[in-house]
N, C-alpha and C positions, 0 to 999 in steps of 0.2 A: 504494500500500500504506500502511496506517495504521501509522506507526512509533511504537509506544507507548513506545519507549526515549527518545523526545524528542530523538533525534539528528538527525532530518531531518523537519521538519514545516512547516506553513504560516507559522511565525514566522520563516522565513528573512529576514534583514534586507535582502536585495536585492529583496524582494517586498513589496508592500503587503498588508495582511491579506486584502483581497478577492482579490488575485492569488494569494496563498498558498493560500487555500481552494479556488480553481478548480484549481490545480495538484494539490492533494491529491485532489480529486474525480476528476480525469482519471486519476491513477495508480490510484486504487481501482477505477474502472470498467474500466480496462485489465486489472486482475487478474481482475475478474468475467468479462470476455470470454475471457481465457485459460482460466479454470476451465471455463466452459461449452463451449468448443471441445474441451478435453481430456476432458470427460465425455460430452457429447451426440453428437459426431460418431462416436466409436467405437461407441456404442450403436446409432445409426442404421445404421452400416456393418454391424454384427453382425446386426441384424434383417433387413436386406436380404440379407445373406450366408447366412441360414438358421439362426440360433441357435435352439436349442430353448427351450421355455418356462422350464425351471428355470435355464438359463444367463442368460436375459434377466432373470428375476426377481432372481437373485443379483447380477448387474451393477447392476440398478436400485437394489437395496437398498444396495450398497456405494457407488454414486454419490450417493444421497441423504445417506448418512452423511458422505461427503467434502464435498458441497456445504454441508451444515449447518455443518461445522467451519470451512470456509474462508470462506464468505460471512458468517458471524457476525463473523469478525474484520475483514472488509472493510467491512461495511455497518452494523455496530452499534458505536458508540464505547463504550457501556457494557460490552458483551460483550468487546470487544477489550481494555478495561482490566483486566477480570478474568482473561482468558486470558494477558495479558502476565506476570502474576505466577506463572503455571504454564507458562511458555513451553516448557520442555523436554519435559514430558509431552504438551503439546499438539502439538508438532512430531512427536513419536513417533507419536501417534494419526493425524495427517495422513499420515505416511509409511506406516503400516499400511494405511490406507484406500486410498492410492494403489497400494501393493503389491498389494492384493487386486484392484483394478480392472485392473491390468496382467496379472495371472495369468488373470483371467476372460476378458478381451478378447483377449489374445495378439496385440495390435496393436502393432508395434514403432516406429511413426513418430510418430503423434499422441498415443497414450496416455501416454507418459512426460512430456507437458506437465503432467500433474497434479502432478508432483514440483516443478515450478519455482516455483509460487506459495508453497507453504510454505517453500521455500528462501529466497525473498526475505524472508519474515517472520523467518527465522533470522538472515540477514545484518543486518537492521535492529535486531533485538532482542537479539542476543547479541554476545559478543566475536568479533574476527576469527578467533581460533584455533577457537572453538566452531563458528562459521559454516563454516569450512573442513571441520571434522569432519562437520558435518551434510551439507554438499554431497557429500563423499566417500561417506558412508553412503547417500545417496539414489542416487548413480550406481551403487554396488554393488547396491542394492536393485532398480534397473531391470534390471541384468544377471541377477540371481538370479531375478526374477519371470519374465523371458522364458525363462530356462532351465527353470524349473518348468513353464511353459506349453508346453514342447516345441518351441520354435523352434530352428532349426539354429544351431550355433556361429557360422557366418559372419554370419548376420543379427544375432545378439546382439553380436558384435564391432563391426559397423558402427554399430548403435544406440548402443552405449557410446562409440564413437569420435566420434560426432556430438554426443551430449549432454554429454560431459565438457568439451569446450571451451565449450559454451554456458553451463554452470554456472560455469566459470572466468571467462568474460567478464562474466556477470551479477555475480559476486562483485567483480571489479575495478571495474566501473562504479558499483555501489552503494556500495562503500567510498570511492571517489573523491568521489561526491556527498555522502556522510556527512561526510567530512573537510573538504570545501569548506564545507558548511553549518556545521560546528563552527568553522572558521576565520572565517567571516563573522560568526557569533554572537559569537565572542571579540573580533573587531575592533570590533563594535558596542559590546560591553561596555567595552572599553578606551577607545573614543571617548567614551562616556558618562562614564566615570570621569575621563578627561582634561578633559572639559568641566566636570565638577563641580569638579575641582582648579583649573582656570583661573578659574572663577567665585569660588572661595574666595580664590585669590591676588589676584584683582582687588579683592575686598573688603579684604584685608589691605593691598594697595598703596594703596588709597584712604584707609584709616584712617591709614597711615603718612604719606601726603602731607598729610592734614589736621593731624596732629600737628606736622609740619614747619612748615606755614603758621602754626599757632597759636604755635609757639616763635618764629618770625620776627616775628609781630605783637607778641608780648610784648617782644622784645628791641629793636624799632625803633619802631613806631608808638605802642604803649602808653607806652613810656618817654618818647618825644618829647612826646606830648600831656600826660603828667603833668608834665614839666618846664615846658611852656608854661603850663599851668594854675597851677603854683606861682609862676611869674614874674608872671603877671597878678594873682594874689591879693596878692602882695607889693606890686605897683604900686598896687593899690587901697588897701591899708592906708597907703601913704606918699603918696597923692595930694595931700592938703592940707598935710601936715607937711613933705615934702621933694620938691618938684617935680622937682629934678634927679635924685634917685634914682628917682623914678617913670619919668622918661624913659629912664634906663639900663635899668630893669626891662623896660619896653615894647620897647626896642631888642633886649634879649636874648631876649624872647619872640618877637619877629619873626624873629630869627636862628634860634631853635630851630624855629619853624614852617616856615621854609624848609628846614632840615635834615630835618625830618620828612617834608615833601613829597618831598624827594629820595629818602628811604628808601622812601616809598610807590611812587615810580616805579621804583626798583630792584626792589622786591618784585613789582610787576606784570610787569616785564621777566623776572624769574626764573620766574614762572609761565608765561610764553609761551615754552615751550621750542621750539627749532627743531632740525631734523635737521642734525647737525653731522658732517662727515667730519673727518679729521685736520687738513687745511688750515684748515677752519672753526674747529676747536678752537684752533689756534695763533692765528688772527686774533682770536678771542673773548678768549683770555687776554691778548693784547697790548692789546686795548681795555680790559679790566679794569685792567691795569697802568697804562696811560696815564690813565684816568679817575681812578684812585686818586691818582696824583701830582698831576694838575691840581686835584682837589677838595680834597685835604688837605695838599698840600705834602710828603708823605712820598716820599722817593726810592725808586722801585720798579723792580725789574729782573727780567726773565723769562729763565730759562735752560732750554734744552731740549737733550736728547741722545738721538739715536736714537729719535725719537717713534714708537710703534707705529702701524702703518697698518691693522692688521686689526681694530681696534675698531669696533663698530657705532655708529650715531648715538646710540642710547640710552646707550651706555657713555661716549661723548664728552661727552654732556650731564651725566652723573653727575660726571665729572671737573671739568667747568666749574663746577658748583654747589658742589662741595667747595671749590674755590679762591675762588669768590665769597663764600661764607660765612666762610671763613678771613680774607679781606681785610677784610670788614665788621667782624669781631672786632678785627683789628689797628687799624683806623681808630677804633673806638669806645673801646677800652680800653688799647691798648699804650703810647701816647705815644711811638711809635717815630719815628726819623728816617729809617730806611731799612728796606726789606723786600725779600726775594728769593723768587721763585716758581720752582720747578724741576720738571721732569718728564722721566723717561727710562725706558727699558726695560733692565733688567739681567738678562740670560739669560732665565729664565722668570718674572721678577718685574717688575711695573709699580710704579714709585715716583713719588710726587708729594709735594712738600714746600713749605711756606711758613714762612720764618723771618724774624724781625725783631730789632731791637736795642733793643726797648722796655724797660719797667720790669719785665716778667716777673710771675709770680704763682706760687702754690702750686697745681698741678693737683689735688691731693687735696682742697683746700679749696674748689674751684670747684664750683658747683651752683646749682640754682634758689633764688631768694631769696624772702623773704616778700612782696615787692612785685610778684611775678609775673615778674621778669626773671631773667637768668642762665641762659637755656636754650641759649646759643650752643654750648658744648662738647658738650652732649648732642645737639644738632641735628647737629653735625658727625659725631659717632660713629654716630648713627642712619643718616645718609646713607652713610657709609662701609660700614656693615653691609649696607645695601640694595644697595650697589654690589658686594658680594661680597668686600670686603677688611677691613682693620683699620686703625684710626687710633691712632697713638701720639703723645703730646704730652710734650715735654721743656721744662721751664721752672723758673725759680726767681726770687725777687725780685732785681731789678737785673741779671739775666742774659739778658733777652729770652726769646723762645719759639721752639721749632721744632715744627711739626706735620708729621708724616710719615704718609702713607697708602701702604699696600702691598697689592697683590693679586697672586695667582698669575695669570699670563696665560692659563693653561689654564682658569681660571674662566670666561673669556668663551666657552669652548667647552662649558661645561656642568659643569666640575668645581667643587666648592664647598669645596676645601681652604682653610683659613684660616691666616693667620700670627698667632702669639700674641705676647703682650708679651715672653715670654722670647726669642723669635726676634729681636725688635728689640734686646733687651739684648745678645744675642750678636753681632748683625751690623750694628746701626745705625752704630756708630762706625767699623767697618772699611770699610763701603761708601762713606762720604762723608767727605772731609777736614774738619777743623774750620775754621770761619770766625771772624770777629771776634765779640765779644760772648758767647763761650762757647756758641754754638749750632752745630748741625751744618749744614754748607754742602755743597750738591751740586756 
């Protein structure tokens, strides 16, 4: 049947377009066969049974009217489209034609088939309540037509008792098919929408990662190469006047070049993210701590309390990168003698902190500089945001620095509730005891 309501058609997402077209054609031709059986067989039976001329002519005329109405809906998409917009009068005319055929033929078993095909149109093209009303009306019309034709009540009751369940079964099966088609179509729409959002998120994530890499290049490689260039230029100017100063400048340039190479290697390692479980995260944090102490002489200590085990590898990598960037800032800028890294889960809150006893700074005054540097804090905040949490920094000149990252642990299950600065102001000091240097210690 051609469902002009577009509730069930060849665009079913479980079928290819060619398969959907074949299914639609099969359904339509099944309707044609049902119509022909319901009209032609009673006519032949009547002729064989001795119908008179006028009864035969009347039945033939009513049959042609009925066939024209129904076959136009089944076989002509253009006609079906026009009839769909007047579906209620159309179904009434089909019912009248079927009613007339039933009265004329007085055949109680095959003739009521002519009501079934318009009923299918009604189920597909109208609301369930209207379709139920149409079905009930058609069943009542069958009984009334047989009564007018003079059939005994027992035969009428048997016919109605047979066709009422048939109509009910057809209604249930068609509604089930329609609901399934709608569900499949909605699932396909949601899948397409999810794919579009995933593609957009991938683009956003790519841009964010590019920005992070750009900030890291500005704060490490670009600064290092600038310093090397300045030392070499100074050495060139002093080459003939002061050979000793030239040697000092070249030695310093060599040292800066080695430091820049180490920064490049760390950046490459940062880009090569590995899948980390909780044990791998602890090992990676320990490696960062040991490398920092061996490379810079800063005494580094890792503290961990009730480390969450339900974090995914991606979330563990985010935590690792936050610590890595924080330690790089400590090494480059803080002039600290010691640094502490801590991580713990406090009820529904994941806490990560890095504190040092360095020279400190004014967080409000920190920002990108004219020379292209100074992106460290913005990089940390951006990574914390992408990780689903919030970064709070406490520092002042001469008092060291404490960087605290917090995230709701249910964020990792899909919640995006964020902790605000006011939350840190209310709870930061209460959650962690004070340590030396005026910074918060875990």
